[in-house]
VOKEGU-666558 format. One record per atom (N, C-alpha, C): y, z, x; residue in one letter. Coordinates in steps of 0.05 Angstrom, whole numbers, plus 5000, padded with zeros to 4 digits. Layout:
N
YZXA
...
This chain:
400
497650005016X
500050005000X
502550005017X
502350125042X
504650135060X
505649855067X
503749665070X
504449385077X
506149265055X
505549315031X
507049205008X
509849335007X
509949595012X
512549725011X
514349625034X
513149585057X
514749475080X
515849205073X
514149035061X
515048765053X
517348775034X
517148955014X
519348984995X
521949075008X
521649255028X
524149345042X
525349115058X
523748945070X
524748735087X
525848505070X
524648445048X
525348205032X
526848295007X
529548285008X
531148374986X
530748214960X
530647954963X
530247784940X
527547834927X
525447864943X
522847914932X
522748184918X
524248384929X
524248644916X
525448624888X
527748484885X
528948464859X
527148294840X
526048074850X
524247914834X
521848074825X
520848244842X
518548414835X
519248604812X
521648724814X
522548904792X
522848754766X
524048524767X
524348354743X
521648274733X
519948194751X
517248114744X
515748344730X
515948584741X
514648814728X
515548854700X
518148834695X
519248874669X
518548644650X
518948394659X
518448164642X
515548124636X
513748154655X
510948124650X
509948354633X
510948594638X
510248824622X
511048764593X
513448654589X
514248594562X
512648374550X
511748184566X
510147954555X
507548054542X
506448274552X
503948374541X
504248634525X
506648754525X
507049014512X
506449004483X
507248774470X
506848754441X
504048684433X
502348624452X
499548544445X
498048754430X
498149004438X
496649204424X
497749234396X
500349204393X
501549214366X
500448984349X
500248754361X
499248524346X
496248564338X
494648654357X
491748694351X
491348924332X
493049134335X
492849364316X
493549264288X
495649104286X
496548994261X
494248824248X
492848664264X
490748494254X
488348674244X
487848884259X
485649064251X
486449204224X
488949294222X
489849424197X
489849234174X
490348974179X
490348774158X
487448674152X
485548784166X
482748704163X
482348404168X
483548304189X
483248024197X
480447984208X
479447744204X
476747674213X
476647654244X
474147644254X
473747614283X
474847344292X
474647144275X
475746874281X
478746884285X
480147034268X
483047054270X
483847204296X
482347424302X
482947584326X
482547404351X
480347254351X
479747084374X
481846854376X
482646744353X
484646534354X
487346634365X
488146874357X
490646994367X
490347034397X
488047134407X
487647164435X
487846894450X
486646694438X
486646424450X
489446314451X
491146364430X
493846264430X
495446364454X
494846614462X
496346724484X
496046564510X
493746434513X
493246264536X
493645974531X
493145884507X
493345604500X
496145494503X
498145674497X
500945594500X
501545494528X
500545634548X
500945544575X
499645284582X
497345234570X
495944984575X
497544744565X
498644774541X
500144554528X
502644474544X
504144674553X
506644614566X
506344554596X
504044614608X
503644584637X
504244294648X
503344084635X
503843814646X
506743744648X
508443874632X
511343814633X
512844024650X
511844264652X
513244474666X
513444414696X
511244304708X
511344254737X
513544064745X
513743824733X
516043644741X
518743774736X
518943924714X
521544054708X
522244254730X
520244414739X
520644614759X
521544484786X
520344254792X
521044124817X
523743984817X
524943964793X
527543824791X
529944014785X
529444264776X
531544434768X
531444704784X
533744844784X
533845094798X
532245314783X
530845464799X
528945664788X
530445874771X
532745974781X
534146184767X
534946104739X
536045864737X
536945774710X
534645744691X
532445644701X
530045624684X
529045894675X
528946074694X
527846344688X
529546494668X
532246464670X
534046594651X
533546484623X
533346224621X
532946094595X
530246194583X
528246204599X
525546284589X
525546574580X
526946754594X
527047034585X
528547044558X
530646884555X
532146884530X
530246804507X
528546604511X
526646514491X
524746744484X
523846894504X
522047124499X
523447344483X
526047384488X
527447584473X
527447524443X
528147274436X
528247194408X
525547204395X
523547084408X
520847064395X
519547334393X
520147524411X
519047794409X
520247944386X
522947944385X
524348084363X
523447994336X
522847734333X
522147624307X
519447714297X
517847834315X
515147934306X
515348154285X
517648284283X
517948494263X
517648394235X
517848134231X
517648024204X
514747974195X
512848034212X
510047994205X
508948254192X
508148244167X
507248484154X
504748444137X
503848194132X
501448154116X
500047894125X
497547864115X
495947634123X
497247364117X
498947354096X
500247104089X
502347024110X
503047204128X
504947154150X
503547044175X
500947004174X
499546934199X
500546674212X
501446484196X
502446234208X
504946284225X
506746464215X
509046534230X
508246684255X
506246854253X
505247004276X
504246804297X
502746604289X
501646404308X
503846264323X
505946184308X
508246034319X
509646204340X
510246454333X
511746634350X
510146694376X
507546744373X
505946804396X
505846554415X
505546324403X
505446074419X
508046034435X
510346074422X
512946034435X
513346254457X
512746494450X
513046724468X
511446694493X
508846614490X
507046604513X
507446344528X
508446124515X
509145884530X
511445944549X
513446094539X
515646164556X
514746344579X
513046534573X
512046724593X
510446574615X
508746384606X
507246224625X
509046044642X
511045924630X
512945754644X
514445924665X
515246164658X
516646344676X
514846414700X
512246474694X
510346544715X
510046314735X
509746064724X
509345834741X
511845784758X
514145824746X
516745784761X
516845974785X
516146224780X
516346424801X
514246374823X
511846294815X
509746244835X
510345994851X
511945814840X
512945574856X
515145654874X
516645864867X
518945954883X
518046104908X
515946264906X
515046434928X
514546284954X
513046054953X
512545914979X
515045804991X
517245784976X
519745674987X
521345885002X
520846144995X
522346355008X
520646525027X
518046495026X
516246655043X
514046475055X
513046555078X
511046395092X
508846575104X
506546445110X
504446585125X
503446835112X
503247045129X
502147305119X
503947425098X
506547385100X
508347495080X
507847365052X
507247105052X
506646975027X
504047085015X
502047135032X
499547245022X
500047525010X
501547685024X
502047955014X
503747944989X
505647754988X
507247734964X
505547644940X
503647474945X
501847394923X
500047624914X
499147784933X
497548014926X
499248214910X
501748254920X
503548434905X
504148324877X
504548064876X
505047934851X
502747964832X
500347934842X
497947964825X
497548254816X
498248444834X
498048724826X
499948774803X
502448684806X
504448724785X
503648584760X
502648334762X
501848184738X
499548334724X
497548414740X
495248544729X
495948814717X
497648964732X
498549224722X
500149184696X
501948994696X
503548944672X
501748854648X
499848684655X
498048574634X
496548794620X
495348974635X
493649174623X
495149434616X
496949524635X
498349764630X
500349734608X
501549484606X
503349434584X
501949474557X
499549364555X
497949404530X
497049694527X
496549824550X
495650104549X
497850284537X
500250274549X
502550434540X
503250364511X
503150104506X
503750014478X
501850144458X
499350194466X
497450324448X
498450594439X
499650754458X
500651014451X
503250994435X
504950794442X
507450754427X
506850674398X
504950494394X
504150414367X
503150654352X
501550814365X
500351054351X
502551254343X
504451294360X
506551494355X
508951384339X
509851144345X
512351044334X
511950814314X
509650684315X
509250464296X
509350194308X
508349994294X
508149724304X
510849584307X
512549604288X
515149464289X
516949584312X
516749844316X
518249964338X
517349854365X
514749814368X
513649704392X
514849424397X
515049264376X
516148994379X
519049004389X
520649184377X
523449204384X
523849314412X
522249504420X
522349604448X
521649394468X
519749224460X
518948994477X
521348804481X
522748744460X
525148564462X
527248694480X
527648954479X
529649094496X
528849064525X
526349074532X
525449044560X
526148764570X
525848564554X
526548294562X
529548274567X
531148404551X
534048404554X
534848524581X
533548744589X
534048874615X
533348674637X
531048544635X
530148354655X
532148124658X
533148034636X
535147814636X
537547884653X
538648114649X
541148194664X
540548254693X
538148354699X
537448394727X
537248124742X
536147924729X
535847664741X
538647524743X
540247554722X
542947434721X
544547524745X
544147774754X
545747894776X
544547834803X
542247694805X
540947644830X
541847374841X
542547374867X
543447124881X
541547074904X
540546824905X
538746744927X
538946444931X
538146354955X
538146074961X
535945934945X
536745754927X
534845624909X
534745324915X
532945254933X
532744974942X
531444794921X
532844574915X
531744384896X
531344124912X
528844024913X
528343774927X
529543534914X
530543354930X
531743114918X
529542914910X
528842914885X
526742744875X
527942534856X
527542284863X
528742064848X
527041984823X
524342034825X
522641944803X
523242084777X
522641944755X
522842084729X
520342254725X
520442404703X
518242594699X
515542464696X
515442234682X
512842094678X
511742004705X
513541884722X
512741784748X
511842024765X
513142254763X
512342484778X
509442574770X
508842564744X
506242634735X
504142454746X
504642194746X
502841994757X
502442034787X
504642084801X
504542134830X
502842384836X
503042584819X
501442824824X
498442764821X
497642604801X
494842534798X
493842374821X
495542194832X
494742044856X
494342224880X
496142424882X
495942614904X
493242774902X
492642864877X
490143014873X
487742844879X
487842584872X
485542414877X
485142384907X
487242374923X
487042344952X
486442614965X
486742834951X
486343104962X
484443264944X
481843194944X
480043324926X
479743624930X
480343724954X
480044014958X
482044164940X
484344044934X
486244174916X
485044204888X
483544004879X
482244014853X
480144234853X
478544244875X
476444444877X
477644724876X
479844764890X
481145034891X
482345104864X
483344904849X
484344964822X
482045044804X
479744914806X
477444984790X
476445264797X
476345324823X
475545584832X
477245804820X
479945764821X
481745954809X
481345984779X
480645764766X
480245774737X
478045954728X
476046014746X
473946194739X
474946474733X
477346544744X
478446804738X
479246824709X
479646594696X
480246594667X
478046724650X
475646754662X
473546894647X
474047184643X
476147294656X
476947574652X
478847604628X
478947404611X
480647424587X
479147594566X
479247854569X
477648034553X
479048134528X
481448034522X
482948154500X
481448154473X
480347924465X
478847914440X
476448084441X
475048084464X
472648244467X
473248544464X
475348634477X
476048924475X
476848994446X
478348814433X
479148874405X
476648894387X
474748714391X
472248724375X
470548964381X
470549044407X
469049284415X
470249524401X
472849544401X
474149774388X
473549774358X
473749544346X
473249524317X
470349594309X
468449494325X
465649524318X
464249774329X
465149864353X
463750074367X
465150344367X
467850354366X
469250604370X
470950684347X
470950534325X
472750584303X
472350864291X
469950964291X
469451234280X
470051454299X
470551384324X
470951584345X
473851634351X
475551424350X
478351454359X
480051234345X
482651284342X
484451094330X
484450834346X
484650604332X
484450344345X
486450304367X
488950384362X
491050334382X
490550504407X
489550754403X
488950924426X
486650824442X
484550734428X
482250624442X
483050374459X
484550204447X
485549964462X
487150054486X
488950244482X
490650344504X
488950464526X
486950624520X
485350764541X
483650564556X
482450374542X
480850174556X
482550004575X
484849914566X
486549754583X
487749924606X
488250184601X
489250354622X
487150384644X
484650414636X
482450434656X
482250184673X
482449954659X
482349704674X
484749674693X
487049774685X
489449754702X
489049914728X
487650134726X
487050294750X
485550124771X
483449994761X
481849824779X
483449584790X
485149474773X
486749244781X
488649314804X
489649554804X
491649644824X
490249724850X
488149884848X
486849984873X
485149774887X
484249574872X
482449374884X
483649234908X
485949104905X
487148954928X
488049134951X
488649384945X
489449574966X
487049624985X
484649634973X
482249684989X
481149435000X
481149214985X
479848964993X
481748775009X
484348835008X
486348645019X
485948585049X
485248785065X
484848735094X
482048615100X
480248645081X
477448555086X
477048265077X
478448185057X
477947915045X
478647685064X
476947485064X
477547235078X
476147005063X
476346765073X
475246535059X
472246565054X
470746655073X
467846675070X
467046905052X
468547125053X
467847365038X
468547345009X
470247145002X
471047114974X
468547074955X
466446954966X
464046904950X
462847164941X
463047374958X
461947634951X
463547774929X
466147714928X
467847824907X
467147704880X
466547444881X
465647304856X
463147444846X
461147484864X
458647614856X
459147894845X
460748054859X
461348324851X
462648334824X
464448144819X
465748134793X
463748084771X
461847904775X
459747844755X
458048094750X
457248234771X
455548474768X
457048694753X
459748714758X
461348924745X
461448864715X
461748604707X
461848534679X
459148584666X
456948544680X
454348604669X
454048904665X
455049064683X
455049354680X
456449444654X
458749304650X
460349364625X
458749294600X
457249074601X
455549004578X
453449214573X
452349324594X
450149524592X
451249784580X
453749854588X
454950114579X
456750094554X
456849864542X
458849804522X
458950004499X
456650094489X
456650254465X
457350544470X
457550624495X
458450894502X
461450874510X
463250984494X
466050954499X
466951044526X
465951274535X
466751394560X
465651234584X
463151144582X
462050984604X
463450704604X
464250614580X
465650364579X
468350374593X
469650604592X
472150644606X
471650624637X
469450754646X
468750744674X
468150454683X
466650314666X
466050034672X
468549864673X
470449924656X
473049774656X
474449794683X
474350034695X
475550064721X
474049894742X
471449884740X
469849724759X
470449424756X
470649334731X
471249054725X
474048984737X
475949154733X
478649104743X
478849104774X
477049254787X
477249294816X
477149034831X
475548844823X
475248594837X
477048374827X
478148404803X
479648184790X
482148104805X
483748294814X
486348234826X
485948084853X
484048174869X
483548034894X
482447754890X
480747724870X
479647454863X
481947274854X
483747374838X
486047214828X
487947144851X
488847344866X
490947304886X
489947134910X
487547184919X
486547034942X
486046734935X
484846684912X
484446404904X
487046264900X
489046404890X
491746284885X
493046214912X
492846404931X
494046354957X
492646124972X
490046104969X
488645884981X
489745614972X
490245594946X
491345344935X
494145294947X
495845494947X
498545464959X
498445374988X
496545485002X
496245425031X
495345135036X
493945025017X
492544765021X
493844535006X
496344554997X
497744334985X
500444294998X
501544054995X
504143985006X
506444114991X
508544185005X
510844314993X
512044154970X
512043894973X
513343714952X
512043754925X
509543844925X
508043854899X
507644134889X
509044334901X
508644614893X
508744654863X
511044574851X
511444624823X
509344484805X
508744234811X
506844084795X
504044184798X
503144224823X
500344314827X
499944604816X
501944774820X
501745044809X
501645034779X
503144854767X
503144824737X
500344734727X
499244534741X
496544444733X
494444654738X
494844804760X
492945014765X
493045224743X
495445294735X
495745484712X
494545374687X
494845104683X
493644984659X
490645024659X
489344984682X
486445014683X
485745314678X
487145484692X
486645774689X
486945864660X
489245794648X
489745874620X
487845734601X
487045484608X
485145354591X
482445494592X
481645584615X
479245744618X
479446004602X
481746134603X
482146384588X
482146334558X
483446114550X
483446044521X
480645984511X
479145834526X
476345764519X
474646014517X
475046194536X
473546444536X
474146604511X
476746624504X
477546774480X
476346644454X
476446374453X
475346234430X
472346284428X
470846264450X
467946294449X
467146584442X
468746784450X
468247054442X
468247074412X
470346964399X
470546974370X
468346814357X
467846574367X
465746404355X
463046524356X
462246624380X
459646754383X
459347004366X
461647154364X
461547394348X
461147334318X
462247114309X
462047044280X
459246934273X
457746844293X
454946754288X
452946974295X
453947224295X
452247454299X
451047474327X
452447354347X
451647394374X
452747674383X
451047844395X
451948114401X
454048114423X
455748314422X
457948334442X
456748374470X
454448514472X
453148544498X
452348274510X
451148104493X
450347844504X
452747664510X
454947694495X
457347544501X
458447624528X
458447884533X
459447994558X
457647904581X
455047904576X
453147814597X
453747524605X
454247354586X
454947074592X
457447054609X
459447224603X
461947214619X
461347294648X
459547494652X
458847574679X
457347354693X
455647204679X
454146984690X
456046764700X
458346734687X
460246534695X
461246584723X
461646844731X
462546904758X
460346854779X
457846884772X
455646814790X
455646514795X
456146364774X
456346064777X
458746004794X
460946144791X
463346114807X
462846154837X
461146354843X
460446414871X
458846184883X
457046074867X
455445844877X
457245604882X
459045554864X
460845324866X
462745354890X
463845594894X
465645644916X
464145604943X
461645704944X
460145674969X
459645374975X
459245214954X
458944924957X
461544804968X
463744884957X
466344774966X
466944834995X
466245085003X
466745165031X
465144985051X
462744905042X
461144735060X
462044445059X
463144365037X
463844075033X
466644015043X
468644195039X
471444135046X
472344315069X
474444225083X
475744385103X
477944535090X
477544795085X
479444965071X
480945125092X
483645095094X
485245235114X
485145535108X
484845695129X
484945985126X
487746075120X
487946305107X
490546415100X
491746565124X
């Protein structure tokens, strides 16, 4: 952890961006527990729960082909301010959802909110290689993934208690306030924002990117490898676990909060312990360990307290898997294509997460047990380990 703190002290811009990132990412997921709690209270079907979970990721898939060229042509700060403003409006509007007949409005707001959040994330990940290099970039990515993971799960965890004590609508309003704070912190930040002089129009840039990927297959392989992390899209699974296994034991919002809090612990301590150990060859073992941890969760699922322990184990490997595979991609592509390749990479990752969410709902509706669904998710990481081992032997992957 000292290495991360030293980096934040040395890099003033990164420090402010990290604070903004913590607030904005926290806000992006803070209202999730309120949404899932609302769906449980409205007695929404497993299909609806899974569809809502899928929308959180699908939004990023849809906008990704256009976000990359836009990022490469415009200043990052202006884009990020606009995207936070969109999140403020779409989050505050969630207070108008109160019954099942409002589901279409809920779908639209979630789609807009998460599209903006995904666009913001891609913009920032494209900015980091422009201001940091080498070991600093790797550590910044690790720090970024810690903050993202912590915000993703801890945001939902704290929201669980807020929903329980203050109510669903209050959680939505508090979420909007957090985005307002992030907006003004970013507005006051000044940094060198290099924009490459690109003459091509957006369509030509998209075509050029596909040509680049065709000539550089290792970039495609690394994007696919990173997309395996999308199998950790456990939102729908956790919501169904709470509804089916723990409803008689504890309030839904509290159960959601505790499970996500446990996972947040693993997400934070994992890279601190594994950060110095991980390298290109050892990443395959992290894939295998992630799969085994998910299988452990499947085995302990019906015991709430053991499930909390398993959640920590699942989270332990996720952040390192995410950050190292992301850094590998950044290290192995040309600077000219940062925005576009990162956007397509996020499209694959979010597509994987959306598909995972959809399949959780679909399999649950055809009476496939939650344990077997979780087992299949763990098997996906074992397949990822085999595929990554194949890529290492086939392609020359630059070390970080």
